[in-house]
Structures are given as C-alpha cells and as structure tokens.
N, CA, C and O atoms as CSV, one atom per row, in Angstrom:
chain,resi,resn,atom,element,x,y,z
A,1,MET,N,N,82.586,114.231,132.306
A,1,MET,CA,C,81.561,114.386,131.313
A,1,MET,C,C,80.324,113.641,131.765
A,1,MET,O,O,80.431,112.503,132.224
A,2,ALA,N,N,79.200,114.221,131.655
A,2,ALA,CA,C,77.950,113.595,132.044
A,2,ALA,C,C,77.525,112.575,130.999
A,2,ALA,O,O,77.947,112.641,129.844
A,3,THR,N,N,76.691,111.637,131.411
A,3,THR,CA,C,76.157,110.655,130.499
A,3,THR,C,C,75.337,111.346,129.424
A,3,THR,O,O,74.524,112.224,129.711
A,4,GLN,N,N,75.561,110.936,128.180
A,4,GLN,CA,C,74.808,111.484,127.062
A,4,GLN,C,C,73.530,110.679,126.889
A,4,GLN,O,O,73.526,109.459,127.058
A,5,ARG,N,N,72.459,111.360,126.555
A,5,ARG,CA,C,71.190,110.710,126.311
A,5,ARG,C,C,71.252,109.958,124.987
A,5,ARG,O,O,71.734,110.506,123.996
A,6,SER,N,N,70.779,108.728,124.949
A,6,SER,CA,C,70.835,107.925,123.740
A,6,SER,C,C,69.557,108.081,122.935
A,6,SER,O,O,68.456,107.989,123.478
A,7,ASN,N,N,69.706,108.315,121.649
A,7,ASN,CA,C,68.574,108.329,120.739
A,7,ASN,C,C,68.432,106.938,120.152
A,7,ASN,O,O,69.396,106.174,120.097
A,8,LYS,N,N,67.229,106.615,119.715
A,8,LYS,CA,C,66.982,105.311,119.122
A,8,LYS,C,C,67.973,105.080,117.977
A,8,LYS,O,O,68.142,105.949,117.121
A,9,GLY,N,N,68.623,103.921,117.956
A,9,GLY,CA,C,69.568,103.592,116.911
A,9,GLY,C,C,70.992,104.044,117.178
A,9,GLY,O,O,71.898,103.699,116.419
A,10,ASN,N,N,71.210,104.809,118.242
A,10,ASN,CA,C,72.554,105.275,118.549
A,10,ASN,C,C,73.276,104.393,119.549
A,10,ASN,O,O,74.474,104.569,119.773
A,11,GLY,N,N,72.573,103.447,120.154
A,11,GLY,CA,C,73.190,102.548,121.112
A,11,GLY,C,C,73.208,103.113,122.516
A,11,GLY,O,O,72.609,104.149,122.804
A,12,ALA,N,N,73.915,102.399,123.384
A,12,ALA,CA,C,74.001,102.770,124.802
A,12,ALA,C,C,74.643,104.142,124.951
A,12,ALA,O,O,75.512,104.515,124.162
A,13,PRO,N,N,74.220,104.887,125.956
A,13,PRO,CA,C,74.823,106.205,126.204
A,13,PRO,C,C,76.324,106.095,126.486
A,13,PRO,O,O,76.786,105.113,127.067
A,14,LEU,N,N,77.061,107.096,126.073
A,14,LEU,CA,C,78.502,107.137,126.285
A,14,LEU,C,C,78.810,107.778,127.638
A,14,LEU,O,O,78.646,108.984,127.822
A,15,THR,N,N,79.251,106.960,128.562
A,15,THR,CA,C,79.652,107.442,129.882
A,15,THR,C,C,81.170,107.646,129.887
A,15,THR,O,O,81.863,107.186,128.980
A,16,ASP,N,N,81.676,108.327,130.895
A,16,ASP,CA,C,83.118,108.504,131.015
A,16,ASP,C,C,83.834,107.154,131.070
A,16,ASP,O,O,84.874,106.974,130.437
A,17,LYS,N,N,83.282,106.218,131.819
A,17,LYS,CA,C,83.882,104.892,131.948
A,17,LYS,C,C,83.914,104.180,130.600
A,17,LYS,O,O,84.915,103.550,130.256
A,18,LEU,N,N,82.850,104.273,129.851
A,18,LEU,CA,C,82.781,103.634,128.542
A,18,LEU,C,C,83.740,104.303,127.547
A,18,LEU,O,O,84.395,103.618,126.761
A,19,LEU,N,N,83.821,105.618,127.581
A,19,LEU,CA,C,84.757,106.329,126.700
A,19,LEU,C,C,86.205,105.946,126.998
A,19,LEU,O,O,87.019,105.832,126.081
A,20,THR,N,N,86.529,105.746,128.275
A,20,THR,CA,C,87.878,105.308,128.653
A,20,THR,C,C,88.152,103.911,128.105
A,20,THR,O,O,89.239,103.642,127.594
A,21,ALA,N,N,87.170,103.028,128.212
A,21,ALA,CA,C,87.330,101.666,127.690
A,21,ALA,C,C,87.494,101.684,126.168
A,21,ALA,O,O,88.299,100.929,125.622
A,22,ILE,N,N,86.744,102.532,125.491
A,22,ILE,CA,C,86.865,102.647,124.036
A,22,ILE,C,C,88.250,103.175,123.667
A,22,ILE,O,O,88.873,102.670,122.733
A,23,ALA,N,N,88.736,104.181,124.387
A,23,ALA,CA,C,90.069,104.731,124.122
A,23,ALA,C,C,91.128,103.640,124.277
A,23,ALA,O,O,92.026,103.533,123.442
A,24,ASN,N,N,91.034,102.837,125.325
A,24,ASN,CA,C,91.984,101.739,125.539
A,24,ASN,C,C,91.922,100.738,124.391
A,24,ASN,O,O,92.956,100.270,123.915
A,25,HIS,N,N,90.716,100.411,123.950
A,25,HIS,CA,C,90.534,99.483,122.830
A,25,HIS,C,C,91.169,100.041,121.557
A,25,HIS,O,O,91.875,99.329,120.843
A,26,LEU,N,N,90.913,101.314,121.281
A,26,LEU,CA,C,91.478,101.926,120.078
A,26,LEU,C,C,93.001,101.910,120.119
A,26,LEU,O,O,93.643,101.627,119.107
A,27,ASN,N,N,93.585,102.207,121.269
A,27,ASN,CA,C,95.042,102.219,121.400
A,27,ASN,C,C,95.654,100.831,121.248
A,27,ASN,O,O,96.796,100.700,120.808
A,28,GLN,N,N,94.908,99.808,121.605
A,28,GLN,CA,C,95.425,98.444,121.506
A,28,GLN,C,C,95.142,97.804,120.145
A,28,GLN,O,O,96.004,97.126,119.586
A,29,GLU,N,N,93.955,98.016,119.622
A,29,GLU,CA,C,93.506,97.274,118.436
A,29,GLU,C,C,93.458,98.082,117.143
A,29,GLU,O,O,93.282,97.503,116.071
A,30,HIS,N,N,93.608,99.381,117.214
A,30,HIS,CA,C,93.461,100.216,116.012
A,30,HIS,C,C,94.656,101.147,115.808
A,30,HIS,O,O,94.490,102.283,115.366
A,31,ARG,N,N,95.839,100.674,116.125
A,31,ARG,CA,C,97.044,101.503,115.985
A,31,ARG,C,C,97.247,101.986,114.554
A,31,ARG,O,O,97.588,103.147,114.327
A,32,ASP,N,N,97.036,101.091,113.588
A,32,ASP,CA,C,97.216,101.472,112.184
A,32,ASP,C,C,96.203,102.533,111.762
A,32,ASP,O,O,96.531,103.435,110.990
A,33,ASP,N,N,94.983,102.430,112.262
A,33,ASP,CA,C,93.953,103.420,111.929
A,33,ASP,C,C,94.286,104.776,112.545
A,33,ASP,O,O,94.105,105.808,111.900
A,34,LEU,N,N,94.764,104.783,113.769
A,34,LEU,CA,C,95.141,106.038,114.423
A,34,LEU,C,C,96.310,106.691,113.692
A,34,LEU,O,O,96.343,107.911,113.525
A,35,LEU,N,N,97.262,105.878,113.262
A,35,LEU,CA,C,98.378,106.404,112.496
A,35,LEU,C,C,97.897,106.962,111.159
A,35,LEU,O,O,98.403,107.985,110.696
A,36,ALA,N,N,96.929,106.301,110.539
A,36,ALA,CA,C,96.363,106.801,109.280
A,36,ALA,C,C,95.703,108.163,109.484
A,36,ALA,O,O,95.814,109.036,108.624
A,37,PHE,N,N,95.014,108.356,110.619
A,37,PHE,CA,C,94.432,109.682,110.917
A,37,PHE,C,C,95.515,110.749,110.869
A,37,PHE,O,O,95.360,111.789,110.229
A,38,ALA,N,N,96.619,110.469,111.564
A,38,ALA,CA,C,97.696,111.456,111.655
A,38,ALA,C,C,98.320,111.722,110.291
A,38,ALA,O,O,98.529,112.874,109.912
A,39,GLN,N,N,98.612,110.671,109.567
A,39,GLN,CA,C,99.249,110.844,108.262
A,39,GLN,C,C,98.319,111.529,107.271
A,39,GLN,O,O,98.776,112.314,106.440
A,40,ALA,N,N,97.029,111.246,107.342
A,40,ALA,CA,C,96.063,111.899,106.460
A,40,ALA,C,C,95.890,113.377,106.818
A,40,ALA,O,O,95.435,114.169,105.993
A,41,ALA,N,N,96.255,113.744,108.049
A,41,ALA,CA,C,96.185,115.138,108.492
A,41,ALA,C,C,97.503,115.863,108.203
A,41,ALA,O,O,97.831,116.857,108.851
A,42,ASN,N,N,98.249,115.353,107.227
A,42,ASN,CA,C,99.511,115.954,106.776
A,42,ASN,C,C,100.638,115.874,107.799
A,42,ASN,O,O,101.568,116.680,107.773
A,43,LEU,N,N,100.550,114.916,108.680
A,43,LEU,CA,C,101.655,114.653,109.606
A,43,LEU,C,C,102.391,113.419,109.086
A,43,LEU,O,O,102.443,112.387,109.756
A,44,ASP,N,N,102.959,113.537,107.882
A,44,ASP,CA,C,103.570,112.390,107.218
A,44,ASP,C,C,104.790,111.851,107.958
A,44,ASP,O,O,105.254,110.751,107.662
A,45,TRP,N,N,105.308,112.604,108.905
A,45,TRP,CA,C,106.428,112.158,109.729
A,45,TRP,C,C,105.988,111.230,110.857
A,45,TRP,O,O,106.823,110.653,111.554
A,46,ALA,N,N,104.677,111.090,111.036
A,46,ALA,CA,C,104.145,110.304,112.153
A,46,ALA,C,C,104.575,108.838,112.060
A,46,ALA,O,O,104.534,108.220,110.997
A,47,GLU,N,N,104.984,108.313,113.202
A,47,GLU,CA,C,105.339,106.897,113.318
A,47,GLU,C,C,104.395,106.164,114.268
A,47,GLU,O,O,104.215,104.950,114.169
A,48,GLN,N,N,103.799,106.914,115.186
A,48,GLN,CA,C,102.842,106.352,116.151
A,48,GLN,C,C,101.796,107.412,116.464
A,48,GLN,O,O,102.064,108.612,116.410
A,49,ALA,N,N,100.604,106.941,116.791
A,49,ALA,CA,C,99.546,107.833,117.262
A,49,ALA,C,C,98.734,107.068,118.287
A,49,ALA,O,O,98.466,105.877,118.130
A,50,GLN,N,N,98.345,107.778,119.346
A,50,GLN,CA,C,97.516,107.139,120.365
A,50,GLN,C,C,96.453,108.112,120.840
A,50,GLN,O,O,96.637,109.329,120.806
A,51,VAL,N,N,95.337,107.551,121.284
A,51,VAL,CA,C,94.241,108.351,121.817
A,51,VAL,C,C,94.641,108.853,123.198
A,51,VAL,O,O,95.012,108.069,124.072
A,52,LEU,N,N,94.564,110.152,123.384
A,52,LEU,CA,C,94.736,110.740,124.714
A,52,LEU,C,C,93.383,110.807,125.398
A,52,LEU,O,O,93.218,110.339,126.525
A,53,THR,N,N,92.422,111.392,124.707
A,53,THR,CA,C,91.051,111.479,125.207
A,53,THR,C,C,90.110,111.408,124.018
A,53,THR,O,O,90.500,111.637,122.873
A,54,LEU,N,N,88.877,111.088,124.318
A,54,LEU,CA,C,87.839,111.153,123.303
A,54,LEU,C,C,86.540,111.565,123.960
A,54,LEU,O,O,86.346,111.397,125.164
A,55,ASP,N,N,85.664,112.102,123.150
A,55,ASP,CA,C,84.357,112.536,123.630
A,55,ASP,C,C,83.356,112.322,122.509
A,55,ASP,O,O,83.698,111.761,121.468
A,56,THR,N,N,82.147,112.754,122.708
A,56,THR,CA,C,81.105,112.503,121.718
A,56,THR,C,C,81.314,113.289,120.430
A,56,THR,O,O,80.668,112.998,119.424
A,57,ALA,N,N,82.198,114.274,120.442
A,57,ALA,CA,C,82.441,115.106,119.258
A,57,ALA,C,C,83.697,114.712,118.486
A,57,ALA,O,O,83.863,115.135,117.342
A,58,GLY,N,N,84.594,113.907,119.086
A,58,GLY,CA,C,85.798,113.536,118.374
A,58,GLY,C,C,86.866,112.923,119.257
A,58,GLY,O,O,86.611,112.521,120.392
A,59,VAL,N,N,88.077,112.860,118.703
A,59,VAL,CA,C,89.192,112.163,119.326
A,59,VAL,C,C,90.403,113.094,119.397
A,59,VAL,O,O,90.698,113.810,118.439
A,60,ASN,N,N,91.098,113.080,120.528
A,60,ASN,CA,C,92.356,113.813,120.694
A,60,ASN,C,C,93.498,112.806,120.688
A,60,ASN,O,O,93.543,111.884,121.503
A,61,LEU,N,N,94.420,113.004,119.747
A,61,LEU,CA,C,95.537,112.088,119.584
A,61,LEU,C,C,96.854,112.743,119.972
A,61,LEU,O,O,97.011,113.962,119.890
A,62,GLU,N,N,97.789,111.916,120.393
A,62,GLU,CA,C,99.175,112.319,120.521
A,62,GLU,C,C,99.924,111.588,119.414
A,62,GLU,O,O,99.892,110.360,119.325
A,63,VAL,N,N,100.597,112.368,118.572
A,63,VAL,CA,C,101.307,111.827,117.416
A,63,VAL,C,C,102.807,111.976,117.673
A,63,VAL,O,O,103.275,113.043,118.069
A,64,VAL,N,N,103.552,110.893,117.443
A,64,VAL,CA,C,104.990,110.870,117.711
A,64,VAL,C,C,105.711,110.352,116.475
A,64,VAL,O,O,105.245,109.431,115.804
A,65,GLY,N,N,106.867,110.968,116.184
A,65,GLY,CA,C,107.710,110.482,115.098
A,65,GLY,C,C,108.830,111.446,114.794
A,65,GLY,O,O,108.684,112.656,114.967
A,66,LYS,N,N,109.950,110.913,114.341
A,66,LYS,CA,C,111.109,111.725,113.935
A,66,LYS,C,C,111.499,112.746,115.005
A,66,LYS,O,O,111.896,113.865,114.683
A,67,GLY,N,N,111.385,112.361,116.265
A,67,GLY,CA,C,111.754,113.243,117.365
A,67,GLY,C,C,110.737,114.327,117.666
A,67,GLY,O,O,111.010,115.216,118.473
A,68,GLU,N,N,109.584,114.275,117.043
A,68,GLU,CA,C,108.535,115.275,117.265
A,68,GLU,C,C,107.351,114.653,117.991
A,68,GLU,O,O,107.100,113.451,117.900
A,69,VAL,N,N,106.631,115.503,118.713
A,69,VAL,CA,C,105.385,115.118,119.366
A,69,VAL,C,C,104.389,116.235,119.087
A,69,VAL,O,O,104.690,117.412,119.283
A,70,GLN,N,N,103.211,115.857,118.631
A,70,GLN,CA,C,102.178,116.853,118.340
A,70,GLN,C,C,100.816,116.294,118.737
A,70,GLN,O,O,100.557,115.099,118.592
A,71,HIS,N,N,99.959,117.162,119.236
A,71,HIS,CA,C,98.584,116.777,119.529
A,71,HIS,C,C,97.724,117.101,118.323
A,71,HIS,O,O,97.936,118.100,117.636
A,72,LEU,N,N,96.746,116.234,118.078
A,72,LEU,CA,C,95.869,116.367,116.921
A,72,LEU,C,C,94.436,116.082,117.339
A,72,LEU,O,O,94.164,115.074,117.991
A,73,ARG,N,N,93.528,116.960,116.970
A,73,ARG,CA,C,92.098,116.764,117.232
A,73,ARG,C,C,91.429,116.334,115.934
A,73,ARG,O,O,91.589,116.983,114.901
A,74,ILE,N,N,90.686,115.247,115.991
A,74,ILE,CA,C,89.906,114.770,114.853
A,74,ILE,C,C,88.440,114.845,115.269
A,74,ILE,O,O,88.014,114.121,116.169
A,75,ASP,N,N,87.671,115.711,114.624
A,75,ASP,CA,C,86.250,115.863,114.950
A,75,ASP,C,C,85.399,114.924,114.106
A,75,ASP,O,O,85.692,114.682,112.935
A,76,PHE,N,N,84.351,114.405,114.712
A,76,PHE,CA,C,83.385,113.591,113.986
A,76,PHE,C,C,82.530,114.490,113.103
A,76,PHE,O,O,82.381,115.678,113.387
A,77,PRO,N,N,81.965,113.929,112.030
A,77,PRO,CA,C,81.078,114.715,111.175
A,77,PRO,C,C,79.872,115.265,111.948
A,77,PRO,O,O,79.372,116.349,111.649
A,78,GLU,N,N,79.424,114.513,112.929
A,78,GLU,CA,C,78.347,114.944,113.824
A,78,GLU,C,C,78.543,114.258,115.168
A,78,GLU,O,O,79.136,113.180,115.222
A,79,PRO,N,N,78.061,114.855,116.255
A,79,PRO,CA,C,78.266,114.254,117.581
A,79,PRO,C,C,77.707,112.833,117.667
A,79,PRO,O,O,76.646,112.532,117.121
A,80,ALA,N,N,78.435,111.982,118.355
A,80,ALA,CA,C,78.019,110.598,118.571
A,80,ALA,C,C,77.272,110.525,119.897
A,80,ALA,O,O,77.870,110.677,120.962
A,81,ASN,N,N,75.983,110.296,119.831
A,81,ASN,CA,C,75.157,110.294,121.033
A,81,ASN,C,C,74.959,108.911,121.638
A,81,ASN,O,O,74.072,108.717,122.469
A,82,GLY,N,N,75.771,107.959,121.231
A,82,GLY,CA,C,75.699,106.611,121.775
A,82,GLY,C,C,76.809,105.762,121.186
A,82,GLY,O,O,77.522,106.198,120.281
A,83,VAL,N,N,76.954,104.548,121.702
A,83,VAL,CA,C,78.033,103.657,121.285
A,83,VAL,C,C,77.965,103.346,119.794
A,83,VAL,O,O,78.987,103.397,119.109
A,84,LEU,N,N,76.792,103.027,119.285
A,84,LEU,CA,C,76.679,102.699,117.871
A,84,LEU,C,C,76.959,103.909,116.984
A,84,LEU,O,O,77.588,103.782,115.933
A,85,ALA,N,N,76.495,105.071,117.406
A,85,ALA,CA,C,76.772,106.299,116.656
A,85,ALA,C,C,78.272,106.586,116.671
A,85,ALA,O,O,78.822,107.025,115.661
A,86,PHE,N,N,78.937,106.347,117.792
A,86,PHE,CA,C,80.387,106.530,117.881
A,86,PHE,C,C,81.088,105.600,116.903
A,86,PHE,O,O,81.979,106.017,116.164
A,87,LYS,N,N,80.679,104.344,116.905
A,87,LYS,CA,C,81.295,103.353,116.020
A,87,LYS,C,C,81.112,103.753,114.558
A,87,LYS,O,O,82.048,103.639,113.767
A,88,ARG,N,N,79.933,104.213,114.193
A,88,ARG,CA,C,79.694,104.660,112.810
A,88,ARG,C,C,80.579,105.852,112.466
A,88,ARG,O,O,81.219,105.865,111.415
A,89,SER,N,N,80.619,106.851,113.342
A,89,SER,CA,C,81.422,108.052,113.081
A,89,SER,C,C,82.902,107.714,112.977
A,89,SER,O,O,83.597,108.211,112.091
A,90,PHE,N,N,83.378,106.878,113.874
A,90,PHE,CA,C,84.781,106.482,113.854
A,90,PHE,C,C,85.084,105.710,112.572
A,90,PHE,O,O,86.135,105.902,111.960
A,91,GLY,N,N,84.168,104.845,112.174
A,91,GLY,CA,C,84.337,104.073,110.942
A,91,GLY,C,C,84.442,104.960,109.711
A,91,GLY,O,O,85.247,104.698,108.817
A,92,VAL,N,N,83.626,106.016,109.666
A,92,VAL,CA,C,83.687,106.963,108.550
A,92,VAL,C,C,85.055,107.626,108.504
A,92,VAL,O,O,85.650,107.748,107.433
A,93,LEU,N,N,85.561,108.058,109.661
A,93,LEU,CA,C,86.876,108.702,109.716
A,93,LEU,C,C,87.991,107.745,109.294
A,93,LEU,O,O,88.916,108.139,108.582
A,94,ILE,N,N,87.903,106.501,109.728
A,94,ILE,CA,C,88.901,105.501,109.343
A,94,ILE,C,C,88.891,105.328,107.829
A,94,ILE,O,O,89.941,105.374,107.188
A,95,ALA,N,N,87.722,105.132,107.267
A,95,ALA,CA,C,87.612,104.896,105.824
A,95,ALA,C,C,88.164,106.082,105.030
A,95,ALA,O,O,88.892,105.891,104.056
A,96,LYS,N,N,87.822,107.300,105.440
A,96,LYS,CA,C,88.309,108.492,104.737
A,96,LYS,C,C,89.822,108.615,104.823
A,96,LYS,O,O,90.484,108.886,103.821
A,97,SER,N,N,90.368,108.416,106.013
A,97,SER,CA,C,91.813,108.534,106.200
A,97,SER,C,C,92.561,107.492,105.393
A,97,SER,O,O,93.538,107.808,104.714
A,98,ARG,N,N,92.106,106.253,105.465
A,98,ARG,CA,C,92.787,105.176,104.753
A,98,ARG,C,C,92.670,105.359,103.245
A,98,ARG,O,O,93.628,105.107,102.513
A,99,ALA,N,N,91.518,105.789,102.780
A,99,ALA,CA,C,91.339,106.028,101.342
A,99,ALA,C,C,92.234,107.168,100.867
A,99,ALA,O,O,92.828,107.088,99.792
A,100,GLN,N,N,92.331,108.218,101.661
A,100,GLN,CA,C,93.178,109.362,101.312
A,100,GLN,C,C,94.637,108.943,101.156
A,100,GLN,O,O,95.368,109.495,100.333
A,101,LEU,N,N,95.047,107.974,101.947
A,101,LEU,CA,C,96.435,107.489,101.913
A,101,LEU,C,C,96.636,106.341,100.924
A,101,LEU,O,O,97.754,105.857,100.750
A,102,GLY,N,N,95.560,105.910,100.281
A,102,GLY,CA,C,95.649,104.801,99.339
A,102,GLY,C,C,95.781,103.446,100.010
A,102,GLY,O,O,96.250,102.485,99.399
A,103,LEU,N,N,95.366,103.370,101.267
A,103,LEU,CA,C,95.416,102.116,102.021
A,103,LEU,C,C,94.094,101.381,101.884
A,103,LEU,O,O,93.054,102.009,101.684
A,104,PRO,N,N,94.121,100.055,101.989
A,104,PRO,CA,C,92.855,99.312,101.930
A,104,PRO,C,C,91.966,99.664,103.124
A,104,PRO,O,O,92.453,99.878,104.234
A,105,THR,N,N,90.678,99.721,102.883
A,105,THR,CA,C,89.710,99.952,103.947
A,105,THR,C,C,89.116,98.616,104.353
A,105,THR,O,O,89.363,97.603,103.698
A,106,LEU,N,N,88.348,98.602,105.408
A,106,LEU,CA,C,87.715,97.381,105.876
A,106,LEU,C,C,86.895,96.754,104.754
A,106,LEU,O,O,86.912,95.537,104.571
A,107,GLU,N,N,86.174,97.592,104.001
A,107,GLU,CA,C,85.343,97.098,102.909
A,107,GLU,C,C,86.202,96.436,101.834
A,107,GLU,O,O,85.778,95.458,101.218
A,108,ASP,N,N,87.411,96.965,101.605
A,108,ASP,CA,C,88.305,96.420,100.580
A,108,ASP,C,C,88.849,95.064,100.973
A,108,ASP,O,O,89.190,94.256,100.109
A,109,SER,N,N,88.934,94.807,102.265
A,109,SER,CA,C,89.590,93.582,102.731
A,109,SER,C,C,88.630,92.416,102.946
A,109,SER,O,O,89.055,91.340,103.366
A,110,HIS,N,N,87.351,92.612,102.666
A,110,HIS,CA,C,86.356,91.546,102.848
A,110,HIS,C,C,85.655,91.250,101.529
A,110,HIS,O,O,85.411,92.145,100.720
A,111,GLU,N,N,85.339,89.981,101.332
A,111,GLU,CA,C,84.562,89.578,100.174
A,111,GLU,C,C,83.142,90.110,100.315
A,111,GLU,O,O,82.626,90.188,101.430
A,112,PRO,N,N,82.497,90.481,99.204
A,112,PRO,CA,C,81.099,90.979,99.281
A,112,PRO,C,C,80.127,89.925,99.728
A,112,PRO,O,O,78.931,90.195,99.837
C-alpha cells in the first residue's frame, strides 16, 4: 500500500510499516476491544479476535471460538487518512461495539 497523503488534523500519513505496528499494538493491547467487535457483529461464539490486516478503510479480523474460525471485516465510517484519523475512527468503532454489548466504554471508566 502506498503512503496516504495526510490532511491537516489527520496526523502522520499511514505507511505499510506504521499500519503493521498499529496492528501489532491492537493485538497486544486491545484484545477485549477486538473481541467486542466480533461479538457485536453477531459472532457471540467468539472467544478471541485478532487483527490480520488493516488499512485506511478498516480492519480485517480473524475470530476464533467454539472450534470455529471466521474472518470479519470492520469498515470505518470514513477512510482514515492519517494516524490521528485512524485513532478517531477506531475509537468510534470501539465505543459502538462496547455500548452495543452493554460493556463500559473508555468514557464510562474515567472521571469527568
């Protein structure tokens, strides 16, 4: 994937190397959020989910549980043209998935 041009406020351009680093971070630090994506997508049998690939338009997950394996694509509301835009889009998806499942969101877990 070629480097995406960054618009003001979207952060550094998303390169292949940066997308790989983000995928690794998500797999290590956001396991519960990835699982929430899968469960909110009606894969209630899901026990684990991990990022296979990601791009400026969304995330491809591998979902595992109860002896099943399924791939799941989660698209962003709009393409992320930079690191900050990616973080915002991913945050929106996390909040929606967790709210749909009745789980606390980041906003719920912090004092105002």
